[in-house]
C-alpha positions as CSV (number, residue, x, y, z in Angstrom):
1,M,198.9,23.1,-1.1
2,Q,201.3,24.7,1.3
3,I,200.6,26.7,4.4
4,H,202.0,29.9,2.8
5,E,199.3,29.6,0.0
6,I,196.2,29.5,2.2
7,Q,194.3,32.8,2.1
8,P,191.1,33.7,4.1
9,K,187.8,33.5,2.2
10,N,186.8,37.1,3.2
11,K,189.5,40.0,3.2
12,S,189.8,41.4,6.7
13,K,188.5,45.0,7.0
14,N,190.8,47.6,8.4
15,R,189.4,49.1,11.7
16,K,188.6,52.8,11.6
17,R,191.0,54.6,13.9
18,V,189.2,57.7,15.2
19,G,190.8,60.8,16.4
20,R,193.7,61.2,13.7
21,G,192.3,64.1,11.4
22,G,191.0,63.3,8.0
23,K,187.5,64.1,7.0
24,R,185.9,63.7,10.5
25,G,187.2,67.0,11.6
26,T,189.1,68.1,14.7
27,Y,187.3,66.2,17.2
28,S,186.7,63.2,14.8
29,G,183.3,62.2,16.1
30,R,184.2,62.1,19.9
31,G,182.5,65.6,20.8
32,M,184.7,67.8,22.8
33,K,186.6,67.3,26.1
34,G,185.9,64.8,28.7
35,Q,186.3,61.2,29.7
36,K,184.3,60.0,26.8
37,S,186.7,61.9,24.3
38,R,189.9,60.2,25.7
39,A,191.8,57.2,24.5
40,G,192.7,54.4,26.6
41,T,191.2,55.8,29.8
42,R,188.5,53.9,31.8
43,K,185.2,54.0,29.9
44,K,181.9,54.7,31.6
45,E,180.4,51.3,32.8
46,P,176.3,50.8,32.8
47,E,174.7,52.1,36.0
48,I,173.0,48.9,36.3
49,R,176.4,47.1,37.1
50,R,177.0,49.3,40.2
51,L,173.6,48.2,41.5
52,I,174.0,44.6,40.9
53,K,177.4,44.6,42.6
54,R,175.7,46.1,45.7
55,Y,173.1,43.8,46.3
56,P,174.9,41.0,48.1
57,K,175.8,43.6,50.8
58,L,172.3,44.8,51.5
59,R,170.5,43.5,54.5
60,G,167.6,41.1,53.4
61,Y,169.5,39.7,50.5
62,K,170.1,36.0,51.6
63,F,170.1,37.1,55.1
64,S,168.0,35.9,58.0
65,P,168.9,36.5,61.8
66,L,168.2,33.0,62.6
67,G,169.6,31.4,59.7
68,S,167.0,29.1,58.0
69,V,164.2,29.4,60.4
70,F,160.6,31.0,60.4
71,V,160.0,32.8,63.5
72,V,156.3,32.6,64.9
73,N,155.2,34.2,68.2
74,L,152.7,32.9,70.6
75,S,150.5,36.0,70.3
76,I,149.9,35.2,66.5
77,L,149.2,31.7,67.4
78,N,146.6,32.9,70.0
79,K,144.9,35.1,67.4
80,L,144.8,32.5,64.5
81,F,144.2,29.3,66.2
82,D,141.1,27.8,68.0
83,E,140.9,25.8,71.2
84,N,142.4,22.4,71.1
85,S,143.9,22.9,67.4
86,E,147.1,21.5,66.2
87,V,150.0,23.7,65.0
88,S,152.4,22.3,62.7
89,P,154.2,23.7,59.5
90,K,151.4,22.5,57.3
91,S,148.7,24.3,59.3
92,L,150.9,27.5,59.4
93,I,151.2,27.3,55.5
94,E,147.3,26.9,55.3
95,K,146.9,30.1,57.6
96,G,149.4,32.1,55.4
97,L,152.0,32.7,58.0
98,I,154.9,30.9,56.3
99,S,155.7,30.3,52.5
100,K,155.4,26.8,51.2
101,N,158.3,26.6,48.9
102,T,161.1,26.7,51.3
103,K,163.0,24.1,53.3
104,K,163.1,26.2,56.6
105,S,162.0,25.0,59.8
106,V,159.5,26.8,62.2
107,K,160.4,28.1,65.6
108,I,158.0,29.3,68.1
109,L,158.9,32.0,70.3
110,G,157.5,33.1,73.7
111,E,156.5,36.9,72.9
112,G,152.9,37.5,73.8
113,K,150.2,35.6,75.8
114,I,148.5,32.4,75.0
115,E,145.2,31.6,76.6
116,K,144.2,28.4,74.4
117,S,145.4,25.1,74.8
118,I,146.9,24.0,71.4
119,K,149.0,21.1,70.2
120,V,152.5,21.9,68.7
121,K,154.2,19.5,66.5
122,E,157.1,19.5,64.2
123,C,158.2,22.8,65.3
124,L,161.2,24.2,67.2
125,F,160.4,26.3,70.2
126,S,162.1,28.3,72.9
127,K,162.1,27.5,76.5
128,T,159.6,30.4,77.5
129,A,157.2,29.4,74.5
130,K,157.2,25.7,75.8
131,E,156.3,27.0,79.4
132,K,153.6,29.3,78.4
133,I,152.1,26.4,76.0
134,E,152.0,23.9,78.8
135,K,150.7,26.4,81.4
136,A,147.8,27.2,79.1
137,G,146.9,23.5,78.9
138,G,148.6,22.6,75.6
139,S,151.0,20.2,74.6
140,V,154.3,20.3,72.8
141,E,156.1,17.6,70.7
142,D,159.9,18.2,70.6
143,K,161.1,18.1,67.0
144,K,164.7,17.2,68.2
145,K,163.8,14.2,70.2
146,K,161.9,12.9,67.3
147,D,164.9,13.3,65.0
148,D,167.2,11.6,67.5
149,R,164.9,8.6,67.8
150,K,165.0,8.0,63.9
151,N,169.0,8.3,63.9
152,S,169.3,5.7,66.6
């Protein structure tokens, strides 16, 4: 068998060329004037594509002002936690303040008042938050210092 003797199993079907007279009439199934009736011009793309392209530019889509940190204020801790209770990422998940399926760390900010003595562990915190917690009689375990001891 030679290469010139090879033939396809099924014959190829000719593509219908629309818009060249024949039995289809003057407009040949394309309707009247407009973008959809023209040949070779840009075709309309689906509306959903425009929305999908726009998502990454919207605020809130993979956007967090503090990066990968959950922010909790002292006023919230004052409402939800009792005297001498321990505040950690686990206890915050139990109270429903943060979601459990993330690898974000927790940062406590000094907004609001705290009148209860609480123990803060495994969290980051601002300088004002640390001062207010210690002033109320609570204690703070610094996460950064604990991590530094592990690396040494």
